[in-house]
C-alpha positions in Angstrom: -29.7 21.0 -216.0 -32.4 21.5 -218.3 -33.9 24.5 -220.2 -37.5 24.2 -221.1 -39.3 26.6 -223.5 -43.1 26.4 -223.4 -43.2 22.9 -222.3 -42.4 22.0 -226.0 -38.6 22.5 -226.3 -36.0 21.1 -224.0 -32.2 21.6 -223.9 -30.0 19.1 -221.8 -27.0 20.7 -220.4 -27.5 24.2 -222.2 -24.7 26.4 -222.9 -24.6 30.3 -222.0 -25.1 30.7 -226.0 -28.0 28.4 -226.0 -29.8 30.1 -223.0 -29.0 33.4 -224.5 -30.3 32.4 -228.0 -33.6 30.8 -226.4 -34.5 33.7 -224.2 -33.8 36.1 -227.1 -36.4 34.5 -229.1 -39.6 34.6 -226.6 -42.6 36.5 -227.8 -45.4 37.8 -225.4 -47.2 35.1 -223.4 -44.0 32.5 -223.4 -41.8 31.2 -220.8 -38.6 29.7 -220.1 -37.5 27.3 -217.1 -33.7 26.5 -216.1 -34.0 23.6 -213.9 -31.2 22.2 -211.8 -33.3 19.5 -210.1 -36.8 19.0 -209.1 -38.3 21.8 -207.4 -34.9 23.9 -208.2 -35.3 26.1 -210.9 -35.4 29.7 -212.5 -38.1 30.6 -214.6 -39.1 33.9 -216.6 -42.4 34.9 -218.5 -42.5 37.3 -220.9 -45.7 39.3 -220.2 -48.0 41.4 -222.6 -46.6 44.6 -221.2 -43.5 43.3 -222.9 -41.5 42.9 -219.3 -40.5 39.6 -217.9 -41.7 38.1 -214.4 -38.8 36.2 -213.2 -39.3 33.7 -210.2 -37.3 30.8 -208.5 -37.9 28.1 -206.4 -35.4 26.7 -204.0 -37.0 23.0 -203.2 -40.9 23.5 -202.7 -43.5 26.0 -203.2 -42.9 27.6 -199.6 -39.5 28.4 -201.0 -40.3 30.5 -204.1 -39.5 33.8 -204.9 -40.1 36.6 -207.4 -37.7 39.5 -208.5 -39.0 42.8 -207.5 -39.0 45.0 -209.4 -39.7 43.1 -212.7 -37.0 43.1 -215.1 -37.9 45.0 -218.1 -34.9 43.7 -220.7 -34.3 40.4 -222.3 -30.6 41.0 -221.4 -31.2 41.2 -217.6 -32.9 38.1 -217.7 -30.1 36.2 -219.9 -27.5 37.7 -217.1 -29.8 35.8 -214.3 -30.2 32.6 -216.3 -26.6 32.4 -216.8 -25.6 33.1 -213.2 -28.0 30.4 -212.2 -26.4 28.0 -214.8 -22.6 29.0 -213.6 -22.8 30.2 -210.1 -25.2 27.8 -208.0 -24.5 29.6 -204.5 -24.3 33.0 -205.5 -26.5 33.6 -208.9 -29.2 35.3 -206.9 -27.3 38.0 -205.2 -27.5 41.5 -206.7 -31.4 41.3 -207.0 -33.9 41.8 -204.8 -36.5 38.7 -204.1 -40.1 38.7 -202.4 -41.4 35.5 -201.3 -44.4 34.5 -203.2 -47.2 33.6 -201.1 -50.0 31.1 -203.0 -53.4 31.3 -202.2 -55.2 29.0 -200.0 -56.4 26.5 -202.2 -53.1 26.1 -203.5 -51.9 22.2 -202.7 -48.1 22.4 -202.6 -46.0 20.5 -204.8 -48.1 17.9 -206.3 
């Protein structure tokens, strides 16, 4: 696993503590990605409304999902990221996920 913060900080095999701390330090317009493999990741973006956009990809852009409703707290994001780290098959249970439809100009996984 690799935890990426804003494409400039990388943590190989992060611990739960590393994940929680890194997410707690996000400020508006920053993002975090926890990846298991190429095109298998979860990502969170801290937006201007001071809530989070939470999405995951399960192999390709055709399997890209967003949490609904959007999580409002860092603690919610931390819990989902830690679950993704520890429970590869059941981490997404307990949240509602909606498939993300990309616009027609999107070229897929380039």
